[in-house]
C-alpha positions as a LaTeX table, in Angstrom:
\begin{tabular}{lrrr}
\hline
Residue & $x$ (\AA) & $y$ (\AA) & $z$ (\AA) \\
\hline
Met1 & $-9.24$ & $-61.90$ & 58.45 \\
Thr2 & $-11.91$ & $-59.35$ & 59.37 \\
Lys3 & $-13.05$ & $-59.48$ & 62.98 \\
Ala4 & $-16.71$ & $-60.31$ & 63.39 \\
Leu5 & $-18.72$ & $-57.51$ & 64.89 \\
Ser6 & $-20.54$ & $-58.09$ & 68.15 \\
Ile7 & $-24.28$ & $-57.64$ & 68.55 \\
Ala8 & $-23.66$ & $-54.41$ & 70.46 \\
Glu9 & $-21.48$ & $-53.04$ & 67.68 \\
Leu10 & $-24.01$ & $-53.98$ & 65.00 \\
Ala11 & $-26.74$ & $-52.35$ & 67.04 \\
Ala12 & $-24.69$ & $-49.16$ & 67.37 \\
Ile13 & $-24.24$ & $-49.04$ & 63.59 \\
Ala14 & $-27.96$ & $-49.58$ & 63.05 \\
Ala15 & $-28.73$ & $-46.71$ & 65.45 \\
Glu16 & $-26.51$ & $-44.40$ & 63.42 \\
Gln17 & $-28.22$ & $-45.38$ & 60.18 \\
Glu18 & $-31.82$ & $-45.27$ & 61.41 \\
Asp19 & $-33.31$ & $-43.34$ & 64.32 \\
Gln20 & $-36.39$ & $-45.34$ & 65.33 \\
Thr21 & $-37.42$ & $-42.79$ & 67.95 \\
Val22 & $-38.55$ & $-40.47$ & 65.17 \\
Glu23 & $-42.21$ & $-41.04$ & 64.37 \\
Gln24 & $-43.13$ & $-41.35$ & 60.72 \\
Thr25 & $-46.39$ & $-39.65$ & 59.94 \\
Val26 & $-48.60$ & $-39.84$ & 56.90 \\
Ser27 & $-50.31$ & $-36.58$ & 56.08 \\
Phe28 & $-53.42$ & $-36.29$ & 53.96 \\
Asp29 & $-54.87$ & $-33.11$ & 52.62 \\
Asn30 & $-58.14$ & $-32.17$ & 54.23 \\
Glu31 & $-59.85$ & $-31.31$ & 50.97 \\
Pro32 & $-63.42$ & $-32.61$ & 50.94 \\
Pro33 & $-64.42$ & $-34.99$ & 48.16 \\
Pro34 & $-65.51$ & $-33.00$ & 45.09 \\
Ala35 & $-69.16$ & $-32.18$ & 44.64 \\
Gly36 & $-71.13$ & $-33.90$ & 41.93 \\
Ala37 & $-71.83$ & $-37.42$ & 40.77 \\
Thr38 & $-69.52$ & $-40.28$ & 41.70 \\
Val39 & $-69.75$ & $-43.97$ & 42.57 \\
Gly40 & $-69.24$ & $-45.75$ & 45.87 \\
Arg41 & $-70.20$ & $-48.53$ & 48.23 \\
Phe42 & $-72.07$ & $-48.67$ & 51.52 \\
Ile43 & $-69.48$ & $-49.94$ & 54.03 \\
Glu44 & $-70.66$ & $-49.14$ & 57.58 \\
Tyr45 & $-73.92$ & $-49.51$ & 59.47 \\
Ile46 & $-73.27$ & $-48.78$ & 63.16 \\
Glu47 & $-76.11$ & $-48.31$ & 65.63 \\
Ile48 & $-75.05$ & $-46.00$ & 68.47 \\
Gly49 & $-78.09$ & $-46.24$ & 70.76 \\
Lys50 & $-80.29$ & $-43.42$ & 71.98 \\
Gln51 & $-78.50$ & $-40.07$ & 71.76 \\
Lys52 & $-79.42$ & $-36.50$ & 72.68 \\
Gln53 & $-81.18$ & $-34.46$ & 70.01 \\
Pro54 & $-80.88$ & $-30.73$ & 69.32 \\
Asp55 & $-83.67$ & $-28.53$ & 70.65 \\
Tyr56 & $-86.53$ & $-27.70$ & 68.30 \\
Asn57 & $-87.89$ & $-24.12$ & 68.49 \\
Gly58 & $-86.26$ & $-23.80$ & 71.89 \\
Lys59 & $-87.90$ & $-26.91$ & 73.26 \\
Pro60 & $-85.94$ & $-30.06$ & 74.17 \\
Lys61 & $-86.54$ & $-33.18$ & 72.11 \\
Pro62 & $-86.44$ & $-36.72$ & 73.52 \\
Asp63 & $-83.41$ & $-38.89$ & 72.92 \\
Ala64 & $-83.60$ & $-40.86$ & 69.67 \\
Glu65 & $-82.03$ & $-44.07$ & 68.41 \\
Cys66 & $-79.25$ & $-43.08$ & 66.03 \\
Val67 & $-77.06$ & $-44.82$ & 63.49 \\
Arg68 & $-73.75$ & $-43.94$ & 61.84 \\
Leu69 & $-73.62$ & $-44.71$ & 58.12 \\
Thr70 & $-70.51$ & $-44.57$ & 55.93 \\
Phe71 & $-70.13$ & $-44.62$ & 52.16 \\
Glu72 & $-66.75$ & $-45.16$ & 50.52 \\
Leu73 & $-66.37$ & $-43.18$ & 47.30 \\
Leu74 & $-64.59$ & $-45.18$ & 44.60 \\
His75 & $-64.39$ & $-43.09$ & 41.44 \\
Pro76 & $-60.84$ & $-43.87$ & 40.23 \\
Lys77 & $-60.07$ & $-40.28$ & 39.20 \\
Lys78 & $-62.04$ & $-38.30$ & 41.79 \\
Asn79 & $-61.82$ & $-40.29$ & 45.00 \\
Ile80 & $-58.90$ & $-42.76$ & 45.02 \\
His81 & $-55.61$ & $-41.41$ & 46.39 \\
Glu82 & $-52.14$ & $-42.96$ & 46.55 \\
Tyr83 & $-49.78$ & $-42.37$ & 49.46 \\
Glu84 & $-46.55$ & $-43.87$ & 50.72 \\
Val85 & $-45.60$ & $-45.34$ & 54.10 \\
Glu86 & $-41.99$ & $-46.41$ & 54.65 \\
Gly87 & $-41.46$ & $-46.82$ & 50.94 \\
Glu88 & $-44.63$ & $-48.85$ & 50.45 \\
Lys89 & $-47.33$ & $-47.42$ & 48.18 \\
Arg90 & $-50.88$ & $-47.64$ & 49.44 \\
Val91 & $-54.27$ & $-46.35$ & 48.38 \\
Arg92 & $-57.16$ & $-44.80$ & 50.25 \\
Ala93 & $-60.59$ & $-43.66$ & 49.20 \\
Asp94 & $-62.68$ & $-40.67$ & 50.20 \\
Arg95 & $-65.37$ & $-41.55$ & 52.74 \\
Val96 & $-68.56$ & $-39.79$ & 53.78 \\
Ser97 & $-70.11$ & $-40.62$ & 57.16 \\
Ile98 & $-73.41$ & $-39.33$ & 58.47 \\
Arg99 & $-75.17$ & $-39.66$ & 61.82 \\
Ile100 & $-78.92$ & $-39.92$ & 61.51 \\
Ser101 & $-81.90$ & $-40.68$ & 63.73 \\
Lys102 & $-83.35$ & $-44.10$ & 62.97 \\
Lys103 & $-86.94$ & $-43.05$ & 62.35 \\
Met104 & $-89.26$ & $-44.81$ & 59.91 \\
Ser105 & $-91.97$ & $-42.22$ & 59.24 \\
Asp106 & $-92.44$ & $-41.16$ & 55.62 \\
Lys107 & $-91.00$ & $-37.70$ & 56.29 \\
Ala108 & $-87.98$ & $-38.95$ & 58.27 \\
Lys109 & $-84.59$ & $-38.60$ & 56.58 \\
Phe110 & $-83.64$ & $-42.18$ & 57.50 \\
Lys111 & $-86.73$ & $-43.53$ & 55.71 \\
Lys112 & $-86.04$ & $-41.36$ & 52.66 \\
Leu113 & $-82.45$ & $-42.63$ & 52.51 \\
Phe114 & $-83.60$ & $-46.25$ & 52.95 \\
Asn115 & $-86.06$ & $-45.86$ & 50.06 \\
Ala116 & $-83.39$ & $-44.32$ & 47.84 \\
Met117 & $-80.96$ & $-47.17$ & 48.55 \\
Thr118 & $-83.49$ & $-49.93$ & 47.92 \\
Tyr119 & $-84.65$ & $-48.28$ & 44.65 \\
Gly120 & $-87.86$ & $-50.30$ & 44.64 \\
Arg121 & $-86.51$ & $-53.67$ & 45.80 \\
Asp122 & $-89.13$ & $-55.21$ & 48.09 \\
Ser123 & $-86.72$ & $-57.92$ & 49.27 \\
Ile124 & $-84.69$ & $-55.44$ & 51.36 \\
Lys125 & $-86.11$ & $-55.19$ & 54.88 \\
His126 & $-83.13$ & $-53.71$ & 56.76 \\
Met127 & $-80.49$ & $-51.20$ & 55.68 \\
Ala128 & $-77.70$ & $-53.48$ & 56.91 \\
Gln129 & $-78.65$ & $-55.97$ & 54.18 \\
Met130 & $-77.16$ & $-53.52$ & 51.67 \\
Leu131 & $-73.67$ & $-53.45$ & 53.18 \\
Gly132 & $-71.10$ & $-53.75$ & 50.42 \\
Glu133 & $-73.53$ & $-52.72$ & 47.70 \\
Ala134 & $-72.61$ & $-50.21$ & 45.00 \\
Phe135 & $-74.47$ & $-46.96$ & 44.28 \\
Ile136 & $-74.30$ & $-43.89$ & 42.10 \\
Ile137 & $-73.88$ & $-41.10$ & 44.66 \\
Thr138 & $-74.21$ & $-37.35$ & 44.31 \\
Ile139 & $-72.07$ & $-35.32$ & 46.73 \\
Tyr140 & $-73.35$ & $-31.92$ & 47.81 \\
His141 & $-71.28$ & $-29.10$ & 49.31 \\
Asn142 & $-72.57$ & $-26.64$ & 51.88 \\
Val143 & $-70.17$ & $-23.71$ & 52.35 \\
Val144 & $-70.54$ & $-21.85$ & 55.65 \\
Glu145 & $-68.66$ & $-18.64$ & 56.48 \\
Ala146 & $-68.05$ & $-17.70$ & 60.09 \\
Glu147 & $-65.54$ & $-15.32$ & 61.67 \\
Gly148 & $-64.03$ & $-14.61$ & 58.27 \\
Lys149 & $-63.36$ & $-18.28$ & 57.53 \\
Lys150 & $-65.10$ & $-20.54$ & 55.06 \\
Arg151 & $-65.77$ & $-24.16$ & 55.85 \\
Thr152 & $-67.14$ & $-26.73$ & 53.42 \\
Tyr153 & $-69.50$ & $-29.40$ & 54.72 \\
Val154 & $-70.13$ & $-32.53$ & 52.68 \\
Asn155 & $-73.70$ & $-33.79$ & 52.46 \\
Leu156 & $-75.43$ & $-36.74$ & 50.85 \\
Asp157 & $-78.74$ & $-34.88$ & 50.60 \\
Gln158 & $-80.02$ & $-31.55$ & 49.42 \\
Asp159 & $-83.27$ & $-30.12$ & 50.75 \\
Gly160 & $-84.01$ & $-33.48$ & 52.34 \\
Gln161 & $-83.64$ & $-35.48$ & 49.13 \\
Tyr162 & $-80.80$ & $-37.99$ & 48.82 \\
Gly163 & $-78.73$ & $-38.20$ & 45.65 \\
Ile164 & $-78.23$ & $-41.96$ & 45.90 \\
Arg165 & $-79.48$ & $-44.35$ & 43.26 \\
Ala166 & $-78.99$ & $-47.73$ & 41.63 \\
Pro167 & $-75.60$ & $-48.52$ & 40.02 \\
Phe168 & $-77.00$ & $-48.72$ & 36.52 \\
Ile169 & $-78.46$ & $-46.47$ & 33.84 \\
Ile170 & $-81.66$ & $-47.16$ & 31.93 \\
Asp171 & $-81.70$ & $-46.05$ & 28.30 \\
Pro172 & $-85.22$ & $-44.55$ & 27.91 \\
Leu173 & $-85.27$ & $-45.17$ & 24.17 \\
Glu174 & $-83.78$ & $-48.63$ & 23.94 \\
Glu175 & $-85.17$ & $-49.64$ & 27.34 \\
Thr176 & $-81.89$ & $-51.36$ & 28.14 \\
Lys177 & $-79.95$ & $-51.37$ & 31.39 \\
Lys178 & $-76.24$ & $-50.52$ & 31.48 \\
Asp179 & $-74.33$ & $-51.31$ & 34.67 \\
Val180 & $-71.96$ & $-48.63$ & 35.99 \\
Pro181 & $-68.59$ & $-50.15$ & 37.01 \\
Val182 & $-67.77$ & $-49.72$ & 40.71 \\
Gly183 & $-64.56$ & $-51.08$ & 42.25 \\
Asp184 & $-64.39$ & $-53.32$ & 45.31 \\
Pro185 & $-64.34$ & $-51.57$ & 48.70 \\
Ile186 & $-60.91$ & $-50.65$ & 50.04 \\
Ser187 & $-62.02$ & $-50.44$ & 53.66 \\
Pro188 & $-63.50$ & $-53.37$ & 55.60 \\
Leu189 & $-67.26$ & $-53.59$ & 56.04 \\
Arg190 & $-68.44$ & $-52.87$ & 59.58 \\
Leu191 & $-71.77$ & $-53.75$ & 61.18 \\
Phe192 & $-72.91$ & $-53.13$ & 64.75 \\
Leu193 & $-76.44$ & $-53.76$ & 66.00 \\
Phe194 & $-77.14$ & $-52.16$ & 69.39 \\
Asn195 & $-79.83$ & $-54.67$ & 70.31 \\
Asn196 & $-77.98$ & $-57.70$ & 68.88 \\
Pro197 & $-74.27$ & $-57.08$ & 69.56 \\
Thr198 & $-71.53$ & $-59.69$ & 69.24 \\
Lys199 & $-67.98$ & $-59.58$ & 70.52 \\
Glu200 & $-66.62$ & $-59.41$ & 66.95 \\
Thr201 & $-68.81$ & $-56.52$ & 65.84 \\
Trp202 & $-68.13$ & $-54.60$ & 69.08 \\
Asp203 & $-64.37$ & $-55.14$ & 68.84 \\
Ser204 & $-64.37$ & $-53.92$ & 65.23 \\
Leu205 & $-65.26$ & $-50.42$ & 66.52 \\
Phe206 & $-62.20$ & $-50.13$ & 68.78 \\
Ile207 & $-59.74$ & $-47.31$ & 67.96 \\
Asp208 & $-56.31$ & $-47.72$ & 69.54 \\
Gly209 & $-54.19$ & $-45.02$ & 71.14 \\
Thr210 & $-54.54$ & $-41.48$ & 72.46 \\
Arg211 & $-54.27$ & $-38.00$ & 70.98 \\
Glu212 & $-53.07$ & $-34.71$ & 72.42 \\
Val213 & $-55.59$ & $-31.96$ & 73.09 \\
Lys214 & $-54.44$ & $-28.47$ & 74.04 \\
Lys215 & $-56.47$ & $-26.95$ & 76.86 \\
Asp216 & $-56.84$ & $-23.33$ & 77.88 \\
Gly217 & $-53.57$ & $-22.09$ & 79.31 \\
Gly218 & $-51.45$ & $-24.29$ & 77.05 \\
Ala219 & $-51.71$ & $-27.51$ & 79.05 \\
Val220 & $-51.78$ & $-30.71$ & 77.00 \\
Glu221 & $-54.23$ & $-33.51$ & 77.81 \\
His222 & $-54.03$ & $-37.01$ & 76.38 \\
Val223 & $-57.47$ & $-38.15$ & 75.25 \\
Ser224 & $-58.47$ & $-41.60$ & 74.03 \\
Lys225 & $-59.07$ & $-41.95$ & 70.31 \\
Asn226 & $-61.70$ & $-44.60$ & 71.06 \\
Trp227 & $-64.56$ & $-42.13$ & 70.59 \\
Leu228 & $-66.99$ & $-44.46$ & 68.83 \\
Gln229 & $-67.23$ & $-47.09$ & 71.57 \\
Glu230 & $-67.33$ & $-44.32$ & 74.18 \\
Leu231 & $-70.22$ & $-42.66$ & 72.33 \\
Ile232 & $-72.19$ & $-45.93$ & 72.30 \\
Leu233 & $-71.54$ & $-46.57$ & 75.99 \\
Asp234 & $-72.87$ & $-43.07$ & 76.71 \\
Ala235 & $-76.22$ & $-43.89$ & 75.05 \\
Ser236 & $-79.15$ & $-43.22$ & 77.36 \\
Asn237 & $-80.48$ & $-46.77$ & 76.79 \\
Tyr238 & $-77.16$ & $-48.54$ & 77.49 \\
Ser239 & $-78.21$ & $-49.52$ & 81.01 \\
Gly240 & $-80.06$ & $-52.83$ & 80.82 \\
Ser241 & $-79.24$ & $-53.29$ & 77.14 \\
Ala242 & $-77.96$ & $-56.37$ & 75.35 \\
Leu243 & $-74.62$ & $-54.59$ & 74.98 \\
Glu244 & $-74.31$ & $-54.10$ & 78.73 \\
Ala245 & $-74.99$ & $-57.82$ & 79.17 \\
Leu246 & $-72.36$ & $-58.67$ & 76.54 \\
Leu247 & $-69.74$ & $-56.52$ & 78.27 \\
Gly248 & $-70.61$ & $-57.88$ & 81.70 \\
Gly249 & $-71.78$ & $-54.48$ & 82.90 \\
Val250 & $-68.24$ & $-53.07$ & 82.78 \\
Ala251 & $-68.22$ & $-49.83$ & 80.84 \\
Glu252 & $-64.52$ & $-49.04$ & 81.41 \\
Leu253 & $-62.73$ & $-49.08$ & 78.07 \\
Pro254 & $-59.09$ & $-49.89$ & 77.36 \\
Thr255 & $-56.97$ & $-47.23$ & 75.71 \\
Ser256 & $-54.58$ & $-49.56$ & 73.87 \\
Glu257 & $-54.28$ & $-53.06$ & 72.54 \\
Glu258 & $-51.41$ & $-53.66$ & 75.00 \\
Glu259 & $-53.70$ & $-52.93$ & 77.94 \\
Val260 & $-56.21$ & $-55.42$ & 76.61 \\
Ala261 & $-53.50$ & $-58.03$ & 76.15 \\
Glu262 & $-52.68$ & $-57.80$ & 79.87 \\
Gln263 & $-56.13$ & $-59.09$ & 80.82 \\
Pro264 & $-55.90$ & $-62.82$ & 81.67 \\
Glu265 & $-58.16$ & $-65.27$ & 79.92 \\
Glu266 & $-60.32$ & $-67.34$ & 82.26 \\
Lys267 & $-60.17$ & $-70.30$ & 79.89 \\
Pro268 & $-58.93$ & $-71.08$ & 76.38 \\
Val269 & $-61.14$ & $-69.48$ & 73.78 \\
Glu270 & $-62.00$ & $-71.55$ & 70.76 \\
Lys271 & $-61.86$ & $-70.00$ & 67.33 \\
Lys272 & $-65.25$ & $-68.48$ & 66.65 \\
Thr273 & $-67.09$ & $-67.26$ & 63.63 \\
Val274 & $-69.72$ & $-64.53$ & 63.54 \\
Ala275 & $-72.32$ & $-67.28$ & 63.22 \\
Thr276 & $-71.21$ & $-69.17$ & 66.35 \\
Val277 & $-70.96$ & $-65.98$ & 68.40 \\
Ala278 & $-74.40$ & $-64.85$ & 67.30 \\
Lys279 & $-75.82$ & $-68.27$ & 68.22 \\
Ala280 & $-74.17$ & $-68.18$ & 71.65 \\
Ala281 & $-75.33$ & $-64.63$ & 72.29 \\
Ala282 & $-78.92$ & $-65.72$ & 71.69 \\
Lys283 & $-78.76$ & $-68.19$ & 74.63 \\
Pro284 & $-79.49$ & $-67.03$ & 78.20 \\
Ala285 & $-76.20$ & $-65.94$ & 79.73 \\
Gly286 & $-75.04$ & $-66.81$ & 83.20 \\
Lys287 & $-73.32$ & $-64.39$ & 85.53 \\
Pro288 & $-71.18$ & $-62.13$ & 83.30 \\
Ala289 & $-67.44$ & $-62.07$ & 83.83 \\
Ala290 & $-66.04$ & $-58.71$ & 84.90 \\
Ala291 & $-63.65$ & $-58.31$ & 82.01 \\
Lys292 & $-62.89$ & $-55.27$ & 79.92 \\
Pro293 & $-64.00$ & $-55.26$ & 76.27 \\
Ser294 & $-61.09$ & $-56.42$ & 74.19 \\
Ala295 & $-59.41$ & $-54.63$ & 71.32 \\
Pro296 & $-59.57$ & $-56.19$ & 67.89 \\
Ala297 & $-56.46$ & $-57.50$ & 66.20 \\
Ala298 & $-55.88$ & $-56.25$ & 62.69 \\
Lys299 & $-57.94$ & $-58.46$ & 60.44 \\
Lys300 & $-59.98$ & $-58.48$ & 57.32 \\
Ala301 & $-63.70$ & $-58.12$ & 57.64 \\
Ala302 & $-65.76$ & $-61.23$ & 57.22 \\
Pro303 & $-67.77$ & $-61.38$ & 54.01 \\
Ala304 & $-70.87$ & $-59.24$ & 54.41 \\
Asp305 & $-73.26$ & $-62.01$ & 53.39 \\
Asp306 & $-71.96$ & $-64.39$ & 56.07 \\
Ala307 & $-72.16$ & $-61.82$ & 58.87 \\
Leu308 & $-75.64$ & $-60.70$ & 57.90 \\
Ala309 & $-76.93$ & $-64.24$ & 57.56 \\
Ala310 & $-75.57$ & $-65.06$ & 61.02 \\
Leu311 & $-77.49$ & $-62.13$ & 62.48 \\
Gly312 & $-80.73$ & $-63.05$ & 60.72 \\
Leu313 & $-80.77$ & $-60.06$ & 58.37 \\
Val314 & $-80.99$ & $-61.94$ & 55.07 \\
\hline
\end{tabular}
């Protein structure tokens, strides 16, 4: 009769067969999405508050309210890529993100982009209402050479005009409309309104972990990956904002989900929806609790229509 192995013996065998101290990394090529026409969906509208602007003709410009916009490119042959993690096949899509000043004058790039995305629909009053929508998108490349190296920048506009239009084609002779097929988004939709934040939309911006940065002299510094929340907290209009009130005036960010988990809850928290949180946030708040902003657990994004309706954008 074969002697049963102890837990320690089984563990020793497992250690010989699999070294779990070795990190498994997934590498993607850094090739930009190809130039030309493709299809995609609008997946992120993230307001980042008032940010510094580059000087104009040597003169400083005032801070401006800015927004980060992301489009996920979904052409099955051009933009969808398969990769493997621990034997499991996954897919990812090319994404293009831009940071733009939220200005509404006729000559402003934000207004031009808004007009292109609405393509004449008077019912759209806010860009966030178009989250999840499909578009025909033209990608432009801008190749810059410096110090003997060429770098390709990806743009959504050329000479100030955006190559974004409705996801259908009108036959000029038959006067018929043909819809262009666009797949469902692979990435979750994300919405953050600086002047109307909720815990859910703030937590969705959290990026866990740290990265190594080599400094002059060869020293290595560990820097938080949570750049997006840090950027928003650095906005010049953060002080006194609705976001500061939501966070209880504590602008110290966690660097990991484990650190957030260590923070004790003052009382049991009921399960909330975006609608209930938005309703609660609209009520006058008492003295804010001095708690750090929490990190989001991995979860699917709520349907865009529900989130937008809860925030009064539809």
